[in-house]
Legacy VTK file of the C-alpha trace (Angstrom):
# vtk DataFile Version 3.0
C-alpha trace
ASCII
DATASET POLYDATA
POINTS 86 float
115.269 -106.637 -182.745
113.649 -108.787 -184.811
110.870 -110.394 -184.068
108.803 -114.422 -185.475
105.282 -114.306 -183.936
102.113 -116.983 -184.190
99.281 -114.874 -185.217
95.336 -116.291 -184.570
92.577 -115.630 -187.287
89.786 -113.749 -185.432
87.593 -115.028 -188.881
88.785 -118.805 -189.073
91.459 -119.463 -186.073
94.105 -120.323 -187.736
96.991 -119.875 -186.836
100.279 -117.971 -188.506
103.936 -117.986 -188.448
106.056 -114.368 -189.058
109.276 -112.489 -188.627
109.257 -109.004 -188.600
111.921 -106.227 -187.674
108.851 -103.993 -186.685
105.514 -106.042 -184.713
103.193 -103.523 -184.705
102.668 -102.580 -188.125
102.929 -106.608 -189.342
100.027 -107.365 -186.891
98.050 -103.807 -188.444
98.838 -104.751 -192.104
98.397 -108.347 -191.601
94.955 -107.461 -189.817
94.225 -104.628 -192.779
94.481 -107.456 -195.109
98.036 -105.889 -197.094
99.634 -109.932 -196.723
98.607 -111.483 -199.515
98.280 -114.939 -197.411
96.056 -114.012 -194.960
93.990 -111.308 -196.312
91.307 -113.337 -196.669
91.696 -114.028 -193.149
90.309 -110.987 -191.748
92.047 -109.619 -188.446
94.471 -111.301 -186.162
95.028 -111.423 -182.583
99.338 -112.346 -181.670
98.787 -115.122 -179.492
102.866 -115.806 -179.221
106.303 -114.225 -180.193
109.778 -113.885 -179.851
112.632 -111.908 -180.102
116.148 -111.869 -181.229
119.056 -109.581 -181.786
120.145 -111.090 -184.788
117.930 -111.336 -188.322
119.567 -115.177 -188.891
118.904 -116.335 -186.082
114.939 -114.753 -186.033
114.272 -116.270 -189.898
116.799 -120.011 -188.658
113.012 -120.156 -186.086
110.556 -118.998 -188.544
112.063 -121.757 -190.737
112.427 -124.429 -188.235
108.628 -123.896 -186.872
107.603 -124.310 -189.719
108.943 -127.203 -192.147
109.307 -129.281 -189.039
105.808 -130.758 -187.568
107.495 -131.523 -184.661
109.240 -127.542 -183.452
105.059 -126.481 -183.463
103.481 -129.408 -182.108
106.065 -128.824 -178.602
105.711 -124.878 -179.018
102.115 -125.746 -179.812
102.025 -127.472 -176.099
103.757 -125.308 -174.485
101.262 -122.047 -175.061
98.452 -124.015 -175.718
96.061 -121.627 -173.181
97.321 -118.863 -174.852
95.326 -120.029 -177.779
92.615 -121.173 -176.616
91.669 -116.687 -174.893
92.353 -114.994 -178.158
LINES 1 87
86 0 1 2 3 4 5 6 7 8 9 10 11 12 13 14 15 16 17 18 19 20 21 22 23 24 25 26 27 28 29 30 31 32 33 34 35 36 37 38 39 40 41 42 43 44 45 46 47 48 49 50 51 52 53 54 55 56 57 58 59 60 61 62 63 64 65 66 67 68 69 70 71 72 73 74 75 76 77 78 79 80 81 82 83 84 85
């Protein structure tokens, strides 16, 4: 399985979108500062994920969320309560 995920920084409340084939490991890597893009943002909480059988589908979805503001905005509206609770 492949996962597209959204993490929320506990330090600055900013969101990060990524994809992986091992969700638990990847969250730990982010929280321990082992990812260049998020190393300075402290620990993270998982606020959303989608799972895919195909790696191509997962990378396409990640790209869609990162490049198309409307797709990202729509998702943020769908999970607005989760964003405030984490």
